[in-house]
DRENTI-510915 format. One record per residue: residue number from 1; residue in one letter; chain; z, y, x of N, C-alpha, C, O in turn. Coordinates in pm, whole numbers. Layout:
BEGIN
seq/type/mol/nZ/nY/nX/caZ/caY/caX/cZ/cY/cX/oZ/oY/oX
NUM/a/A/Z/Y/X/Z/Y/X/Z/Y/X/Z/Y/X
...
***
This chain:
BEGIN
seq/type/mol/nZ/nY/nX/caZ/caY/caX/cZ/cY/cX/oZ/oY/oX
1/m/A/-176/-474/1834/-138/-601/1940/-54/-570/2002/-14/-453/2010
2/s/A/17/-714/2089/106/-673/2196/50/-626/2341/-68/-592/2327
3/p/A/69/-621/2398/-26/-610/2530/43/-726/2600/-40/-778/2673
4/e/A/157/-786/2608/192/-901/2684/154/-1013/2583/129/-1098/2668
5/s/A/136/-1064/2489/116/-1138/2412/-87/-1180/2384/-151/-1284/2368
6/g/A/-125/-1019/2390/-269/-1022/2353/-283/-1087/2221/-399/-1118/2196
7/s/A/-177/-1124/2111/-238/-1101/1962/-127/-1006/1888/-24/-964/1939
8/a/A/-180/-980/1735/-132/-887/1668/-2/-951/1623/29/-1070/1622
9/e/A/76/-832/1581/202/-841/1579/222/-942/1396/148/-926/1299
10/p/A/315/-1015/1403/303/-1055/1280/357/-947/1168/428/-849/1189
11/r/A/293/-1001/1023/287/-901/916/428/-933/861/479/-1044/872
12/r/A/489/-829/801/643/-885/750/633/-951/612/724/-1007/551
13/s/A/472/-929/563/523/-990/434/388/-1063/398/294/-996/441
14/t/A/346/-1178/333/221/-1191/321/121/-1082/246/160/-983/184
15/r/A/-17/-1124/265/-78/-992/195/-153/-1094/72/-193/-1207/100
16/i/A/-160/-1054/-21/-207/-1117/-139/-370/-998/-184/-366/-875/-195
17/g/A/-468/-1068/-197/-651/-1006/-257/-598/-939/-416/-584/-1021/-506
18/l/A/-569/-787/-448/-545/-769/-555/-594/-662/-605/-565/-561/-540
19/k/A/-682/-639/-734/-772/-548/-770/-658/-459/-857/-669/-510/-968
20/a/A/-593/-393/-865/-518/-310/-1015/-544/-147/-959/-538/-90/-850
21/r/A/-577/-106/-1107/-551/82/-1089/-465/132/-1064/-356/108/-1116
22/i/A/-494/246/-944/-329/300/-937/-373/508/-955/-464/590/-964
23/e/A/-298/498/-952/-270/703/-903/-187/748/-822/-70/710/-819
24/i/A/-231/825/-755/-198/854/-633/-185/981/-595/-268/1050/-536
25/k/A/-6/1030/-656/-13/1181/-584/69/1187/-458/151/1114/-403
26/g/A/7/1317/-430/77/1404/-287/187/1447/-292/218/1517/-389
27/l/A/264/1423/-206/496/1448/-228/460/1579/-212/467/1660/-304
28/a/A/405/1615/-59/401/1769/-10/270/1791/-24/267/1890/-98
29/e/A/154/1759/2/6/1859/-67/-40/1813/-214/-12/1712/-278
30/p/A/-109/1911/-241/-165/1936/-382/-275/1832/-437/-378/1855/-501
31/v/A/-206/1674/-379/-341/1590/-386/-251/1492/-499/-139/1441/-491
32/t/A/-387/1491/-636/-384/1367/-714/-527/1249/-694/-609/1302/-619
33/c/A/-557/1159/-724/-628/1050/-767/-604/931/-762/-504/870/-723
34/k/A/-712/893/-807/-719/727/-912/-768/680/-797/-806/746/-701
35/g/A/-765/532/-811/-807/435/-677/-776/295/-729/-741/263/-843
36/e/A/-790/240/-653/-751/83/-670/-679/4/-568/-676/69/-464
37/t/A/-624/-102/-559/-534/-184/-454/-661/-296/-389/-730/-372/-456
38/v/A/-664/-278/-231/-795/-432/-224/-674/-565/-193/-667/-686/-215
39/v/A/-593/-463/-134/-496/-663/-60/-348/-547/-67/-341/-430/-28
40/v/A/-238/-637/-134/-75/-598/-155/6/-694/-94/3/-809/-136
41/n/A/90/-657/13/230/-676/-12/359/-644/-27/376/-529/-67
42/c/A/445/-702/-10/552/-657/-26/615/-500/46/723/-446/22
43/h/A/511/-456/136/584/-333/209/468/-248/217/469/-142/280
44/g/A/385/-285/165/209/-196/117/93/-209/99/72/-308/29
45/a/A/5/-158/129/-93/-177/30/-257/-124/120/-248/-20/185
46/l/A/-383/-191/118/-490/-145/131/-536/-126/32/-565/-214/-49
47/i/A/-562/61/9/-602/83/-170/-757/166/-103/-775/226/3
48/s/A/-841/138/-209/-961/237/-176/-883/340/-321/-813/312/-419
49/t/A/-965/507/-247/-948/608/-339/-1063/666/-352/-1162/641/-283
50/s/A/-1054/787/-486/-1172/877/-524/-1181/974/-377/-1280/1025/-323
51/v/A/-1058/976/-344/-1072/1116/-267/-1004/1059/-118/-927/963/-112
52/h/A/-1041/1126/-20/-1026/1121/125/-850/1113/149/-813/1200/70
53/l/A/-769/1075/191/-650/1116/231/-626/1094/342/-704/1014/394
54/l/A/-513/1150/433/-456/1155/531/-375/1102/621/-264/1116/568
55/v/A/-358/1044/737/-247/942/769/-134/1025/833/-130/1079/944
56/g/A/-50/1022/743/130/1060/765/151/1088/644/269/1086/609
57/m/A/48/1122/542/30/1197/422/132/1133/323/93/1022/287
58/r/A/265/1175/262/344/1145/184/259/1113/49/157/1172/10
59/i/A/340/984/-25/260/991/-161/339/938/-265/461/929/-260
60/e/A/295/916/-323/379/825/-494/202/694/-551/86/713/-586
61/i/A/264/612/-533/202/556/-614/213/523/-733/326/481/-757
62/h/A/115/522/-859/114/446/-950/86/354/-1034/-7/383/-1108
63/v/A/129/260/-1050/51/117/-1045/18/145/-1253/97/146/-1348
64/i/A/-68/155/-1249/-120/154/-1402/-58/0/-1482/41/27/-1550
65/l/A/-93/-141/-1485/-70/-238/-1543/36/-242/-1537/85/-268/-1647
66/t/A/124/-226/-1442/285/-274/-1448/385/-146/-1487/506/-146/-1508
67/d/A/271/-18/-1489/341/88/-1493/485/101/-1426/591/109/-1488
68/k/A/466/103/-1275/579/90/-1166/503/184/-1070/386/171/-1036
69/r/A/600/295/-1025/585/391/-935/667/329/-790/755/243/-787
70/g/A/592/422/-646/656/361/-528/628/437/-428/520/403/-378
71/r/A/698/561/-356/690/619/-298/639/538/-129/665/425/-88
72/g/A/571/634/-73/539/575/82/465/698/141/472/818/114
73/q/A/389/623/234/335/671/346/173/642/395/143/524/413
74/v/A/55/757/418/-29/681/427/-39/689/574/-42/796/635
75/v/A/-45/529/647/-53/440/744/-151/470/872/-144/499/992
76/y/A/-277/438/737/-442/401/818/-546/453/731/-579/393/629
77/v/A/-603/573/772/-753/563/744/-844/505/821/-839/514/944
78/d/A/-971/415/737/-1044/375/836/-1148/449/866/-1202/512/774
79/p/A/-1180/455/952/-1257/580/1006/-1400/527/972/-1478/622/974
80/e/A/-1471/393/938/-1597/420/854/-1632/429/703/-1720/472/628
81/w/A/-1488/352/698/-1457/366/510/-1353/446/463/-1256/401/401
82/p/A/-1377/612/504/-1212/722/485/-1178/688/341/-1084/756/300
83/r/A/-1213/626/279/-1153/609/148/-1075/492/150/-1018/462/45
84/h/A/-1063/419/249/-1002/345/264/-847/322/311/-821/344/429
85/c/A/-792/298/264/-621/384/320/-516/233/365/-500/159/268
86/g/A/-472/202/451/-326/172/453/-199/267/395/-162/380/427
87/i/A/-150/172/295/-9/253/297/136/208/272/176/168/163
88/g/A/230/219/414/353/159/352/466/234/248/492/354/253
89/l/A/512/161/178/603/142/86/725/198/170/772/158/277
90/e/A/765/318/73/944/328/175/1009/258/178/1081/256/278
91/k/A/1035/129/46/1136/47/48/1027/-60/0/927/-19/-58
92/p/A/1053/-235/31/991/-300/6/1014/-351/-186/1116/-370/-253
93/q/A/904/-356/-211/897/-382/-365/758/-431/-435/643/-412/-395
94/n/A/781/-469/-499/693/-516/-592/634/-451/-698/623/-511/-806
95/i/A/591/-329/-685/565/-256/-804/396/-293/-830/317/-216/-885
96/w/A/369/-408/-784/235/-442/-816/173/-544/-885/51/-559/-891
97/g/A/304/-653/-965/290/-718/-1062/222/-850/-1025/156/-917/-1104
98/v/A/246/-884/-883/243/-1013/-849/396/-1115/-912/508/-1105/-862
99/y/A/361/-1201/-1023/437/-1269/-1036/502/-1428/-995/603/-1485/-1034
100/l/A/381/-1472/-886/442/-1548/-817/407/-1513/-683/296/-1527/-630
101/p/A/532/-1458/-625/479/-1407/-472/580/-1491/-398/685/-1547/-430
102/p/A/477/-1474/-234/536/-1591/-169/640/-1576/-93/685/-1465/-61
103/a/A/700/-1717/-46/831/-1687/-14/919/-1594/75/1038/-1566/91
104/d/A/780/-1557/132/822/-1435/254/855/-1292/168/875/-1184/223
105/w/A/855/-1315/12/882/-1187/-59/1024/-1151/-61/1079/-1065/-130
106/t/A/1077/-1236/32/1222/-1179/-3/1296/-1103/12/1409/-1131/-26
107/e/A/1269/-945/85/1338/-840/122/1281/-748/-27/1328/-637/-52
108/c/A/1190/-804/-104/1100/-735/-223/1209/-717/-333/1296/-801/-357
109/d/A/1191/-576/-408/1304/-545/-479/1200/-579/-609/1089/-527/-622
110/f/A/1246/-654/-679/1133/-689/-823/1164/-622/-939/1092/-643/-1036
111/g/A/1296/-512/-956/1345/-458/-1061/1231/-400/-1105/1231/-335/-1209
***
């Protein structure tokens, strides 16, 4: 929230509810786990994992359905549901397989 406006900062890209199986691998930590996406956007996702991840952890995400990978970082861990994490991708990209993306996904790499 912005202290001046009292409202949340706008999202950089529209979020879409999507359940897709993923694998997570720690880039600096010896962590590998399975999980699934809950909500995705061009800049990251809310994911559910089989193990606890830590804020700041650098990770690689592999989306099973698309066989695409992206690097990112854990930016949020839900205190009540510690296996639900927010992740930010290093670069905006559609690794999720969203075929009809929202118009504001213009920054997104669809390669």
